[in-house]
Biopython code that builds the backbone (N, CA, C, O; Angstrom):
import numpy as np
from Bio.PDB.StructureBuilder import StructureBuilder

atoms = [
    (1, "MET", "N", (48.715, 41.477, 83.830)),
    (1, "MET", "CA", (48.492, 42.430, 83.100)),
    (1, "MET", "C", (47.499, 42.358, 82.184)),
    (1, "MET", "O", (47.889, 41.439, 81.463)),
    (2, "SER", "N", (46.444, 42.742, 81.738)),
    (2, "SER", "CA", (45.324, 42.119, 80.704)),
    (2, "SER", "C", (46.297, 42.520, 79.897)),
    (2, "SER", "O", (47.320, 43.192, 80.033)),
    (3, "ALA", "N", (45.435, 41.628, 78.495)),
    (3, "ALA", "CA", (46.160, 41.706, 76.832)),
    (3, "ALA", "C", (45.979, 43.341, 76.327)),
    (3, "ALA", "O", (46.747, 44.048, 75.674)),
    (4, "PRO", "N", (44.645, 43.626, 76.908)),
    (4, "PRO", "CA", (44.436, 44.839, 76.279)),
    (4, "PRO", "C", (45.869, 46.057, 76.576)),
    (4, "PRO", "O", (46.271, 46.845, 75.721)),
    (5, "ALA", "N", (46.599, 45.884, 78.396)),
    (5, "ALA", "CA", (47.064, 47.020, 78.724)),
    (5, "ALA", "C", (48.432, 46.746, 78.561)),
    (5, "ALA", "O", (49.247, 47.584, 78.949)),
    (6, "ARG", "N", (48.926, 45.352, 77.872)),
    (6, "ARG", "CA", (50.439, 44.844, 76.979)),
    (6, "ARG", "C", (50.471, 45.636, 76.217)),
    (6, "ARG", "O", (51.256, 46.582, 76.297)),
    (7, "ALA", "N", (49.267, 45.413, 74.849)),
    (7, "ALA", "CA", (49.565, 45.916, 74.199)),
    (7, "ALA", "C", (49.856, 47.686, 74.399)),
    (7, "ALA", "O", (51.034, 47.817, 74.065)),
    (8, "GLY", "N", (49.514, 48.550, 74.644)),
    (8, "GLY", "CA", (49.069, 49.325, 75.088)),
    (8, "GLY", "C", (50.119, 49.923, 75.877)),
    (8, "GLY", "O", (50.249, 51.146, 75.921)),
    (9, "ALA", "N", (50.719, 49.295, 76.374)),
    (9, "ALA", "CA", (52.045, 49.625, 76.389)),
    (9, "ALA", "C", (53.371, 49.080, 75.707)),
    (9, "ALA", "O", (54.568, 49.331, 75.851)),
    (10, "PHE", "N", (52.644, 48.236, 74.910)),
    (10, "PHE", "CA", (54.080, 48.050, 73.671)),
    (10, "PHE", "C", (53.536, 48.583, 72.859)),
    (10, "PHE", "O", (54.485, 49.257, 72.459)),
    (11, "ALA", "N", (52.811, 48.831, 72.299)),
    (11, "ALA", "CA", (53.167, 50.572, 71.756)),
    (11, "ALA", "C", (53.218, 51.977, 71.664)),
    (11, "ALA", "O", (53.140, 52.743, 70.703)),
    (12, "ARG", "N", (53.366, 52.147, 72.867)),
    (12, "ARG", "CA", (54.552, 52.724, 74.031)),
    (12, "ARG", "C", (55.982, 52.619, 74.276)),
    (12, "ARG", "O", (56.763, 53.349, 74.887)),
    (13, "PHE", "N", (56.159, 51.282, 73.504)),
    (13, "PHE", "CA", (57.692, 51.216, 73.210)),
    (13, "PHE", "C", (58.573, 51.374, 72.167)),
    (13, "PHE", "O", (59.718, 51.784, 71.974)),
    (14, "LEU", "N", (56.913, 50.538, 71.083)),
    (14, "LEU", "CA", (56.725, 51.362, 69.229)),
    (14, "LEU", "C", (56.972, 52.735, 68.883)),
    (14, "LEU", "O", (57.206, 53.308, 67.819)),
    (15, "ARG", "N", (56.856, 53.104, 70.081)),
    (15, "ARG", "CA", (56.422, 54.856, 69.334)),
    (15, "ARG", "C", (57.644, 55.984, 69.818)),
    (15, "ARG", "O", (57.789, 57.126, 69.381)),
    (16, "GLU", "N", (58.868, 54.943, 71.366)),
    (16, "GLU", "CA", (59.496, 55.600, 71.627)),
    (16, "GLU", "C", (59.991, 55.209, 70.453)),
    (16, "GLU", "O", (60.108, 56.102, 69.614)),
    (17, "ALA", "N", (60.388, 53.889, 70.085)),
    (17, "ALA", "CA", (61.598, 53.629, 69.354)),
    (17, "ALA", "C", (62.219, 53.863, 68.244)),
    (17, "ALA", "O", (63.360, 53.636, 67.839)),
    (18, "ASP", "N", (60.480, 54.781, 67.436)),
    (18, "ASP", "CA", (60.911, 55.078, 65.753)),
    (18, "ASP", "C", (59.322, 56.253, 65.978)),
    (18, "ASP", "O", (58.147, 56.004, 65.706)),
    (19, "PRO", "N", (59.929, 57.486, 66.551)),
    (19, "PRO", "CA", (58.618, 58.091, 66.824)),
    (19, "PRO", "C", (58.318, 58.443, 65.698)),
    (19, "PRO", "O", (57.499, 57.638, 65.255)),
    (20, "GLU", "N", (58.658, 59.626, 64.619)),
    (20, "GLU", "CA", (59.367, 59.722, 62.794)),
    (20, "GLU", "C", (58.512, 58.081, 62.895)),
    (20, "GLU", "O", (57.749, 58.265, 63.843)),
    (21, "GLY", "N", (58.314, 56.840, 62.470)),
    (21, "GLY", "CA", (58.285, 56.022, 62.187)),
    (21, "GLY", "C", (58.401, 55.784, 61.127)),
    (21, "GLY", "O", (57.422, 55.375, 60.503)),
    (22, "LEU", "N", (59.782, 55.964, 60.434)),
    (22, "LEU", "CA", (60.058, 56.003, 59.539)),
    (22, "LEU", "C", (61.260, 54.796, 59.224)),
    (22, "LEU", "O", (61.815, 54.781, 58.125)),
    (23, "LEU", "N", (61.664, 53.617, 60.477)),
    (23, "LEU", "CA", (62.359, 52.625, 60.726)),
    (23, "LEU", "C", (61.471, 51.523, 60.174)),
    (23, "LEU", "O", (60.654, 51.251, 61.053)),
    (24, "PRO", "N", (61.285, 50.793, 59.124)),
    (24, "PRO", "CA", (60.386, 48.999, 58.617)),
    (24, "PRO", "C", (60.018, 48.917, 60.255)),
    (24, "PRO", "O", (60.685, 49.183, 61.255)),
    (25, "TYR", "N", (58.464, 48.358, 60.039)),
    (25, "TYR", "CA", (58.772, 47.347, 60.889)),
    (25, "TYR", "C", (58.697, 46.394, 61.395)),
    (25, "TYR", "O", (57.760, 46.012, 62.096)),
    (26, "GLU", "N", (59.781, 45.768, 61.107)),
    (26, "GLU", "CA", (60.446, 44.807, 61.882)),
    (26, "GLU", "C", (61.046, 45.199, 62.589)),
    (26, "GLU", "O", (60.827, 44.625, 63.656)),
    (27, "GLU", "N", (62.042, 46.195, 62.702)),
    (27, "GLU", "CA", (63.351, 46.574, 62.630)),
    (27, "GLU", "C", (62.913, 47.817, 64.149)),
    (27, "GLU", "O", (63.577, 48.069, 65.154)),
    (28, "ARG", "N", (61.592, 48.327, 63.717)),
    (28, "ARG", "CA", (61.095, 48.876, 65.545)),
    (28, "ARG", "C", (60.408, 47.635, 66.701)),
    (28, "ARG", "O", (60.312, 47.686, 67.928)),
    (29, "VAL", "N", (60.095, 46.801, 65.943)),
    (29, "VAL", "CA", (59.803, 45.918, 66.560)),
    (29, "VAL", "C", (60.371, 45.834, 67.447)),
    (29, "VAL", "O", (60.091, 45.908, 68.643)),
    (30, "GLU", "N", (62.030, 45.517, 66.415)),
    (30, "GLU", "CA", (63.078, 44.595, 67.914)),
    (30, "GLU", "C", (63.545, 45.429, 69.085)),
    (30, "GLU", "O", (63.659, 45.019, 70.240)),
    (31, "ARG", "N", (63.968, 47.448, 68.362)),
    (31, "ARG", "CA", (63.748, 48.260, 69.253)),
    (31, "ARG", "C", (63.008, 48.430, 70.270)),
    (31, "ARG", "O", (63.420, 49.130, 71.194)),
    (32, "ALA", "N", (61.989, 47.941, 70.312)),
    (32, "ALA", "CA", (60.180, 48.111, 70.371)),
    (32, "ALA", "C", (60.487, 46.831, 72.304)),
    (32, "ALA", "O", (60.021, 47.048, 73.422)),
    (33, "LYS", "N", (61.245, 45.868, 71.915)),
    (33, "LYS", "CA", (61.347, 44.777, 72.577)),
    (33, "LYS", "C", (62.872, 44.763, 73.690)),
    (33, "LYS", "O", (62.919, 44.162, 74.763)),
    (34, "ARG", "N", (63.793, 45.427, 73.198)),
    (34, "ARG", "CA", (65.107, 45.851, 73.737)),
    (34, "ARG", "C", (64.677, 47.006, 74.638)),
    (34, "ARG", "O", (65.642, 47.420, 75.279)),
    (35, "LEU", "N", (63.686, 47.577, 74.865)),
    (35, "LEU", "CA", (62.863, 48.776, 75.564)),
    (35, "LEU", "C", (62.269, 48.340, 75.964)),
    (35, "LEU", "O", (62.018, 49.084, 76.912)),
    (36, "GLN", "N", (61.606, 47.442, 76.067)),
    (36, "GLN", "CA", (60.873, 46.687, 76.895)),
    (36, "GLN", "C", (61.364, 46.119, 77.998)),
    (36, "GLN", "O", (60.972, 46.022, 79.160)),
    (37, "ALA", "N", (62.859, 45.550, 77.047)),
    (37, "ALA", "CA", (63.262, 44.695, 78.528)),
    (37, "ALA", "C", (64.108, 44.830, 79.247)),
    (37, "ALA", "O", (64.466, 44.076, 80.152)),
    (38, "LEU", "N", (64.693, 46.207, 78.793)),
    (38, "LEU", "CA", (65.720, 47.547, 80.058)),
    (38, "LEU", "C", (64.385, 48.524, 80.608)),
    (38, "LEU", "O", (64.576, 49.638, 81.096)),
    (39, "HIS", "N", (63.494, 48.130, 80.504)),
    (39, "HIS", "CA", (62.667, 48.370, 80.917)),
    (39, "HIS", "C", (62.232, 48.411, 82.561)),
    (39, "HIS", "O", (62.154, 49.355, 83.347)),
    (40, "MET", "N", (61.947, 46.742, 82.742)),
    (40, "MET", "CA", (61.599, 45.373, 83.412)),
    (40, "MET", "C", (62.489, 45.266, 84.449)),
    (40, "MET", "O", (62.226, 44.994, 85.620)),
    (41, "LYS", "N", (64.422, 45.680, 83.552)),
    (41, "LYS", "CA", (65.236, 45.645, 83.770)),
    (41, "LYS", "C", (66.012, 47.028, 85.068)),
    (41, "LYS", "O", (66.944, 47.094, 85.869)),
    (42, "ARG", "N", (65.182, 47.677, 84.691)),
    (42, "ARG", "CA", (65.739, 48.689, 85.544)),
    (42, "ARG", "C", (64.658, 48.590, 86.906)),
    (42, "ARG", "O", (64.782, 48.885, 88.095)),
    (43, "ILE", "N", (63.381, 47.934, 85.958)),
    (43, "ILE", "CA", (61.687, 47.883, 87.440)),
    (43, "ILE", "C", (62.473, 47.307, 88.634)),
    (43, "ILE", "O", (62.879, 47.870, 89.650)),
    (44, "ALA", "N", (62.620, 45.407, 88.029)),
    (44, "ALA", "CA", (64.010, 44.643, 89.081)),
    (44, "ALA", "C", (64.334, 45.259, 89.994)),
    (44, "ALA", "O", (63.892, 45.370, 91.138)),
    (45, "ILE", "N", (65.705, 45.971, 89.104)),
    (45, "ILE", "CA", (66.002, 46.479, 89.857)),
    (45, "ILE", "C", (66.248, 47.754, 91.218)),
    (45, "ILE", "O", (66.900, 47.964, 92.240)),
    (46, "LYS", "N", (65.220, 48.331, 90.345)),
    (46, "LYS", "CA", (64.630, 49.845, 91.647)),
    (46, "LYS", "C", (64.118, 48.593, 92.948)),
    (46, "LYS", "O", (64.515, 48.397, 94.096)),
    (47, "SER", "N", (63.113, 47.961, 92.127)),
    (47, "SER", "CA", (62.168, 47.125, 93.884)),
    (47, "SER", "C", (63.414, 46.537, 94.362)),
    (47, "SER", "O", (63.759, 47.130, 95.384)),
    (48, "ALA", "N", (64.470, 45.338, 93.944)),
    (48, "ALA", "CA", (65.509, 45.373, 94.838)),
    (48, "ALA", "C", (66.210, 45.876, 95.843)),
    (48, "ALA", "O", (66.753, 45.287, 96.777)),
    (49, "GLU", "N", (66.139, 47.534, 95.471)),
    (49, "GLU", "CA", (67.423, 47.955, 96.544)),
    (49, "GLU", "C", (65.737, 48.589, 97.326)),
    (49, "GLU", "O", (65.563, 48.307, 98.512)),
    (50, "ALA", "N", (64.750, 49.312, 96.665)),
    (50, "ALA", "CA", (63.823, 49.570, 97.661)),
    (50, "ALA", "C", (63.111, 48.188, 99.428)),
    (50, "ALA", "O", (62.510, 48.309, 100.495)),
    (51, "ARG", "N", (63.801, 47.030, 98.541)),
    (51, "ARG", "CA", (63.383, 45.999, 99.319)),
    (51, "ARG", "C", (64.621, 46.115, 100.241)),
    (51, "ARG", "O", (64.482, 46.524, 101.394)),
    (52, "ARG", "N", (65.869, 45.749, 99.733)),
    (52, "ARG", "CA", (66.888, 46.588, 100.984)),
    (52, "ARG", "C", (67.250, 46.821, 101.542)),
    (52, "ARG", "O", (67.979, 46.274, 102.369)),
    (53, "ARG", "N", (66.773, 48.233, 101.308)),
    (53, "ARG", "CA", (66.450, 49.614, 101.828)),
    (53, "ARG", "C", (66.054, 49.211, 103.559)),
    (53, "ARG", "O", (66.487, 49.461, 104.684)),
    (54, "ARG", "N", (64.525, 48.131, 102.655)),
    (54, "ARG", "CA", (63.618, 48.080, 104.202)),
    (54, "ARG", "C", (63.564, 46.512, 104.730)),
    (54, "ARG", "O", (62.636, 45.891, 105.248)),
    (55, "ALA", "N", (64.835, 46.134, 104.419)),
    (55, "ALA", "CA", (65.220, 44.978, 105.377)),
    (55, "ALA", "C", (66.757, 45.570, 106.494)),
    (55, "ALA", "O", (66.803, 45.470, 107.720)),
    (56, "ALA", "N", (67.599, 46.024, 105.795)),
    (56, "ALA", "CA", (68.607, 46.776, 106.238)),
    (56, "ALA", "C", (68.366, 46.938, 107.843)),
    (56, "ALA", "O", (69.055, 46.353, 108.679)),
    (57, "PRO", "N", (67.498, 47.644, 108.092)),
    (57, "PRO", "CA", (66.970, 48.305, 109.545)),
    (57, "PRO", "C", (66.259, 46.779, 110.650)),
    (57, "PRO", "O", (65.944, 46.954, 111.827)),
    (58, "LYS", "N", (66.169, 45.765, 110.129)),
    (58, "LYS", "CA", (65.453, 44.633, 110.649)),
    (58, "LYS", "C", (66.124, 43.863, 111.181)),
    (58, "LYS", "O", (65.799, 43.328, 112.241)),
    (59, "ARG", "N", (67.507, 43.571, 110.395)),
    (59, "ARG", "CA", (68.826, 42.781, 110.396)),
    (59, "ARG", "C", (69.908, 43.259, 111.059)),
    (59, "ARG", "O", (70.848, 42.732, 111.655)),
    (60, "GLN", "N", (69.393, 44.973, 110.702)),
    (60, "GLN", "CA", (70.451, 45.299, 112.432)),
    (60, "GLN", "C", (70.184, 45.485, 113.668)),
    (60, "GLN", "O", (70.834, 46.159, 114.467)),
    (61, "ARG", "N", (68.766, 44.609, 113.942)),
    (61, "ARG", "CA", (68.247, 44.640, 114.849)),
    (61, "ARG", "C", (68.335, 43.836, 115.507)),
    (61, "ARG", "O", (68.559, 43.836, 116.717)),
    (62, "ARG", "N", (68.068, 42.492, 114.358)),
    (62, "ARG", "CA", (68.600, 40.862, 114.461)),
    (62, "ARG", "C", (69.570, 40.899, 115.024)),
    (62, "ARG", "O", (69.752, 40.514, 116.179)),
    (63, "ALA", "N", (70.836, 41.669, 113.832)),
    (63, "ALA", "CA", (71.820, 41.038, 114.004)),
    (63, "ALA", "C", (72.838, 40.675, 115.334)),
    (63, "ALA", "O", (73.156, 41.347, 116.316)),
    (64, "ARG", "N", (73.067, 39.786, 115.051)),
    (64, "ARG", "CA", (74.005, 38.845, 116.937)),
    (64, "ARG", "C", (75.586, 38.589, 116.423)),
    (64, "ARG", "O", (76.011, 37.739, 115.641)),
    (65, "GLY", "N", (76.212, 39.521, 117.073)),
    (65, "GLY", "CA", (78.328, 38.135, 116.774)),
    (65, "GLY", "C", (78.047, 37.759, 117.121)),
    (65, "GLY", "O", (76.983, 37.519, 117.692)),
    (66, "PRO", "N", (79.795, 37.174, 116.794)),
    (66, "PRO", "CA", (80.359, 35.901, 117.824)),
    (66, "PRO", "C", (80.337, 36.124, 119.234)),
    (66, "PRO", "O", (79.490, 36.870, 119.726)),
    (67, "VAL", "N", (80.983, 35.687, 119.755)),
    (67, "VAL", "CA", (81.338, 35.528, 121.181)),
    (67, "VAL", "C", (82.793, 36.651, 120.829)),
    (67, "VAL", "O", (83.719, 36.270, 120.114)),
    (68, "GLY", "N", (82.755, 38.037, 121.473)),
    (68, "GLY", "CA", (83.680, 39.214, 121.810)),
    (68, "GLY", "C", (83.821, 39.514, 120.116)),
    (68, "GLY", "O", (84.947, 39.377, 119.639)),
    (69, "GLY", "N", (83.073, 39.783, 119.511)),
    (69, "GLY", "CA", (83.099, 40.435, 118.432)),
    (69, "GLY", "C", (82.141, 41.923, 117.983)),
    (69, "GLY", "O", (82.119, 43.052, 118.474)),
    (70, "GLU", "N", (81.149, 41.078, 116.426)),
    (70, "GLU", "CA", (80.646, 42.398, 116.162)),
    (70, "GLU", "C", (79.993, 41.692, 114.475)),
    (70, "GLU", "O", (80.341, 40.804, 113.697)),
    (71, "ILE", "N", (78.928, 42.677, 114.559)),
    (71, "ILE", "CA", (77.840, 42.150, 112.933)),
    (71, "ILE", "C", (77.971, 43.756, 112.140)),
    (71, "ILE", "O", (77.198, 44.668, 112.433)),
    (72, "THR", "N", (78.575, 43.838, 111.575)),
    (72, "THR", "CA", (78.556, 45.597, 110.425)),
    (72, "THR", "C", (78.051, 44.205, 109.320)),
    (72, "THR", "O", (78.396, 43.112, 108.870)),
    (73, "VAL", "N", (76.311, 45.893, 109.339)),
    (73, "VAL", "CA", (75.768, 45.304, 108.389)),
    (73, "VAL", "C", (75.618, 46.591, 107.033)),
    (73, "VAL", "O", (74.966, 47.570, 107.393)),
    (74, "ASP", "N", (76.000, 46.630, 105.992)),
    (74, "ASP", "CA", (76.267, 46.997, 104.898)),
    (74, "ASP", "C", (74.720, 47.758, 103.987)),
    (74, "ASP", "O", (74.378, 47.173, 102.960)),
    (75, "PRO", "N", (74.112, 48.681, 104.312)),
    (75, "PRO", "CA", (73.064, 48.480, 104.236)),
    (75, "PRO", "C", (72.812, 48.423, 102.032)),
    (75, "PRO", "O", (72.047, 47.814, 101.285)),
    (76, "THR", "N", (73.978, 49.451, 101.821)),
    (76, "THR", "CA", (73.926, 49.160, 100.332)),
    (76, "THR", "C", (74.239, 47.698, 99.568)),
    (76, "THR", "O", (73.920, 47.478, 98.400)),
    (77, "VAL", "N", (74.688, 47.069, 100.143)),
    (77, "VAL", "CA", (75.700, 45.102, 99.656)),
    (77, "VAL", "C", (74.261, 45.044, 100.075)),
    (77, "VAL", "O", (73.533, 45.161, 99.089)),
    (78, "GLY", "N", (73.268, 44.830, 101.769)),
    (78, "GLY", "CA", (72.539, 43.707, 101.802)),
    (78, "GLY", "C", (73.487, 42.484, 103.388)),
    (78, "GLY", "O", (73.054, 41.818, 104.329)),
    (79, "GLU", "N", (74.829, 42.800, 102.846)),
    (79, "GLU", "CA", (75.182, 41.282, 103.460)),
    (79, "GLU", "C", (75.733, 41.676, 105.286)),
    (79, "GLU", "O", (75.857, 42.798, 105.779)),
    (80, "SER", "N", (75.888, 40.796, 105.723)),
    (80, "SER", "CA", (76.663, 41.815, 107.057)),
    (80, "SER", "C", (78.323, 40.762, 107.317)),
    (80, "SER", "O", (78.379, 39.551, 107.105)),
    (81, "THR", "N", (79.055, 41.298, 107.621)),
    (81, "THR", "CA", (80.319, 41.086, 108.073)),
    (81, "THR", "C", (80.643, 40.393, 108.849)),
    (81, "THR", "O", (81.826, 40.340, 108.512)),
    (82, "ALA", "N", (80.509, 39.073, 110.587)),
    (82, "ALA", "CA", (80.853, 39.371, 111.364)),
    (82, "ALA", "C", (82.611, 39.215, 111.490)),
    (82, "ALA", "O", (83.229, 38.343, 110.880)),
    (83, "THR", "N", (83.276, 40.255, 112.420)),
    (83, "THR", "CA", (84.446, 40.869, 113.051)),
    (83, "THR", "C", (84.373, 40.633, 113.777)),
    (83, "THR", "O", (83.519, 41.144, 114.502)),
    (84, "ARG", "N", (85.551, 39.240, 114.403)),
    (84, "ARG", "CA", (86.416, 38.637, 115.610)),
    (84, "ARG", "C", (87.149, 39.514, 116.307)),
    (84, "ARG", "O", (88.364, 39.324, 116.356)),
    (85, "MET", "N", (86.454, 40.864, 117.117)),
    (85, "MET", "CA", (87.637, 41.847, 118.045)),
    (85, "MET", "C", (88.822, 40.803, 118.543)),
    (85, "MET", "O", (88.824, 39.721, 119.129)),
    (86, "ALA", "N", (89.966, 41.814, 117.930)),
    (86, "ALA", "CA", (91.203, 41.119, 118.975)),
    (86, "ALA", "C", (91.645, 41.447, 119.891)),
    (86, "ALA", "O", (92.046, 42.592, 119.683)),
    (87, "PRO", "N", (91.967, 41.009, 121.384)),
    (87, "PRO", "CA", (92.562, 40.737, 122.198)),
    (87, "PRO", "C", (93.186, 42.449, 122.715)),
    (87, "PRO", "O", (94.377, 42.706, 122.539)),
    (88, "GLN", "N", (92.306, 43.425, 123.297)),
    (88, "GLN", "CA", (93.766, 44.727, 123.532)),
    (88, "GLN", "C", (94.485, 44.646, 124.186)),
    (88, "GLN", "O", (94.213, 44.249, 125.319)),
    (89, "THR", "N", (96.002, 45.032, 123.774)),
    (89, "THR", "CA", (97.180, 44.660, 124.010)),
    (89, "THR", "C", (97.967, 45.684, 124.377)),
    (89, "THR", "O", (98.447, 46.467, 123.557)),
    (90, "THR", "N", (98.234, 45.784, 126.130)),
    (90, "THR", "CA", (99.484, 46.668, 126.117)),
    (90, "THR", "C", (100.556, 47.120, 126.043)),
    (90, "THR", "O", (101.396, 46.346, 125.583)),
    (91, "GLN", "N", (100.918, 48.174, 126.339)),
    (91, "GLN", "CA", (102.670, 47.966, 125.431)),
    (91, "GLN", "C", (103.800, 46.839, 127.100)),
    (91, "GLN", "O", (104.864, 46.238, 126.955)),
    (92, "SER", "N", (102.872, 47.001, 128.572)),
    (92, "SER", "CA", (103.807, 46.042, 128.918)),
    (92, "SER", "C", (103.633, 44.862, 128.958)),
    (92, "SER", "O", (104.419, 44.269, 129.698)),
    (93, "GLU", "N", (102.750, 44.141, 128.341)),
    (93, "GLU", "CA", (102.106, 42.684, 128.166)),
    (93, "GLU", "C", (103.671, 42.411, 126.993)),
    (93, "GLU", "O", (104.421, 41.472, 127.263)),
    (94, "GLU", "N", (103.911, 43.123, 126.037)),
    (94, "GLU", "CA", (104.682, 43.054, 124.996)),
    (94, "GLU", "C", (105.555, 42.715, 124.826)),
    (94, "GLU", "O", (106.038, 42.794, 123.697)),
]
sb = StructureBuilder()
sb.init_structure("model")
sb.init_model(0)
sb.init_chain("A")
sb.init_seg("    ")
for serial, (resi, resn, name, xyz) in enumerate(atoms, 1):
    if name == "N":
        sb.init_residue(resn, " ", resi, " ")
    sb.init_atom(name, np.array(xyz, "f"), 0.0, 1.0, " ", f" {name:<3s}", serial, name[0])
structure = sb.get_structure()
């Protein structure tokens, strides 16, 4: 991002922090910095969620479970869980 673009974006956060311009400049700058940090965190979270959603179908296609087991992929978490299937027992075996 160029210097003029950064300055313009920060000016927006300054206006958002104090729309009436009543706060001292130092306080307005501190609040604008916090708003900017919050904005960047929200962008990072949305980006990570989008990458996770795009990657989930690929992980499900590649998933291979252990012998006799299966892998389930939770797309909201992005992690896979391997589970070993217990042998089926019938009442006659007990």
